[in-house]
N, C-alpha and C positions, 0 to 999 in steps of 0.2 A: 608607602608613598609618603615622600618628605613635605614639611610645611613647603618649601622651594618648589615641590611639584603641582601642589594645590596653587600657589599662587601663580604660577605658570598656566594653569588651566583656566584660572577666572582671569588673566589677562587675555588670554588666547579668545573666550567666550565672550570678551567685550570688543576685541579687534573684528573676529571673523562674523559676529552677531548670531551665536550658535551655540544654544545652551548648553550644559554641563547634564547629563544623561545619567543619573543615576552616579552614588556616591558612597561606597559601603562603608558599614560603621569603621572596619580598620584604617581607614583612609582620612577619617575626621580629625579634625587638629585635638590633641589630647586635653589643652587646657586653654582657659583664654589670653594667657602670655603667648603662646603659639597662634592663637587668630588673631591678635594683635600686631605680631611679627610679619603673621599675613599680609595684612592690611597693608602696611608699610612698602612690602616686596611688591603688591599690586600697583600703587602708586608709582615706585621707580621704574616697575616693568612696561607702563604705559608710556613711560618718558616725559610723565607730566609732574605736578607739583601741586603739594595741598591748597585748597582755593577755602574750603568752609570743613566744620564738623559739624555731626550729627551726635546727639546726647541726649539719653532718655532714661527713666526709671520707671516701671510699672505702676508703683506706689509711691507714696511721699516716705522719704528716708529710706527705700527699699533700693534691693541691689542695682546699681547704674554701669550703663555700657556707653560705649560710643565709637565713633568710626570718622576717618577723614575723606571727604568729598574731595575729589580730582578738581582741580580749577578750572578745567574744561567743561565742567559740569554743574559751575555755579554762573547762573545767568541774572543781571538786573530786570525789573520789570519796567512795561510790557516785555513779553520775551515770546519769541516764535521757536516751537520745537517739534520735531518730525515725530508724530505718534508710532510710528513702526517702525523707530528708531531703539524702541523698547521692547524689550520681550510679553512685559503687562504694563499698564498704567494705573497707578491707585495714586490719589492725589490727597495730600494734608495740610491743612492748615497751622502755622506754628507760630511762634514768636522767636526771633533770633537777635545774638549780640554781638556787639565787636568789641574789643578793649581799647584803651586810649593808646597803649604803648606797648612794646616787645617786652615778654615776662619770660624770665630765665628759668632754667630748671634751679633746683636748690636741694640740699637735703633735709633743712627743716620745713614741716609742712606747712604751706599758706592759709591764712586763718581767712574767715568768713568776710572778717571787716577787709580785710586786705585785699581780696578777690574783688568784693563789690565796690572797693574805692576806684577799681581801674576799669570797671564798665563803661564805656563812651558813648554807646547809641543803642538803640534798640529797634527792630524792624520787623513788619509782616513779613513771612514767609510761606511760599507753598512747597513742600518737598514733592517730589514724585517718587513715589515706592517701584522698585524693582526687583528682579533677582536673575544672578546668573546659573540658577540649578532649575532644570525644567520640573521636578516635583515639587517647588515651592508652593505652597508653605509647609508641607509635608517635609521638610528638613531638619537637620538636627540646629539647635540653637548655636552651637560654636560655628555650624558652618555659616552658618546664617553672619553671625560676627565678623568672621572671615573676609565674608563677601561682603564689605563695608555696610554691615548691618540694612541690607536691602534697599541700598540709595540707591536711585537711579539717575537725579538730579535737583537742584535746588534753584528756586527762583526767589529772588527777594524786592522788597519795594523799597519805599524811600528811608534812609535813617533819621529816625528820632532821639536829639539829646535826652540820653538818661537822667540826666540831673533835673529836667524838669516832668521827670514820670515818679521818680522813686517813691514820693510819700502820697500820692493819690489816684496812682493806676492799679486796675484790678489783675495781676499777673496771675491768678490762680483761674478766674473763670470770666474774662473779658465779654463784651458784647462782640458779638461778630457776624459774618456771613461766610459762607463759601457756596458756589452755584457752579453748574456747568449747564451751559447755553440758556443761562436764565431760571434753571431749577434749583432750586434750594438743595444742599447736600448736608445741612446742618440737625444731627440729631438734637431728639427731647431734652437729652442733657447734655452739656458742653461741660470741657474743664479739660486742664492739665492733669493728667493721671499721677505724673509726680509731686504733684502741689504745685507748690512755687517755682517755677524752672530755674529762679536764681542760685537756687540752692544747687542744681546741677552743674553749675559753673565752677563752683567751689572742688568739687568731684576733678573737673576737668582740666582744673589747672594742676591739680596735685598727680593726676593720672599721667598728664603730659612731662610733670617734673621727673615723675618715677622711669619714664621711659627716653628721658633725656631728651624731649622735643621741646626747641624753643616756639614759643608760641607768638606769632606775629598779628599786629593789631588788624591789618586787611583782611583776617579771617574771619568768616561769619559762621558764629555757632548756633544751630537751631536746636530746640528743643523739646520736641515733642510734639504731637496732634492734640488740638483741642476738639476735635469732633470725628475721630477715628480715621480709618482708612477708607476711603471713596475707590470704588475701579472706576474708569472711564473707558469704556470700550469703542470708541470711535473718536476723529478730530473733533474738534469744538473750542469753546470758549471757556475755561476755567478762572474767575474770578473769586477774590476773597477779601476780606473788609475786616478790620478790627477797631472796634473806638478808639480814638486815642493814638492809634499807630498809621491809620490810612488804606492803601489800598494793595494790592498785588496782582498780576494778571499772567496768563498764560494761554497764549494759542497754539493749540495741538494739531498741526496741519497734516 
């Protein structure tokens, strides 16, 4: 199987709402570069454009990965989405960012100070986690990376200017709430596994530069869950709140 073949299968899984059943090891992306190329091919194959990116790491300073989210799957809160439109629904409460201007690729790496100087707004966000693989989560990490790193959709709350948050806001472990039909989904311990999610933005800008991707200011960059991922098996209301950022809501119909 070539990277194009896997991209085609992922596109068809989305279009036909039929999961990919089985992916032999010889059909896996051989490396991350191939997985990232498949991500872009899927967006093109869907006839869509990029509306957001999800980026994350499992530990501060750890290996970072990312994936584009089709514009058709990015919604503003309050949003109504069909529960049956996904293969499975898991929800995560996240902090997202947008830049103030276009960021062009260049050969010289962007520094942390340069990247953070371009952050325009911060938003509360709920990511719906899904996968086009029937065997998920028992699927190789590179296959998950190729499949938009398991993204199903993204819903964002109202943007808050970054300039007013930069010094006083706790980006590592803010006060928050996530609930489904009024029942809290927040675990005893919360926090972004990557630590300060702004560090992920530096990786993202340089990742896009290496791939020759121009970053658009309307893209929303979501940066990993503060509460883990929680399976929601039926329609209902998912509400999130992050102190200092506000509310975000999804009605699963």
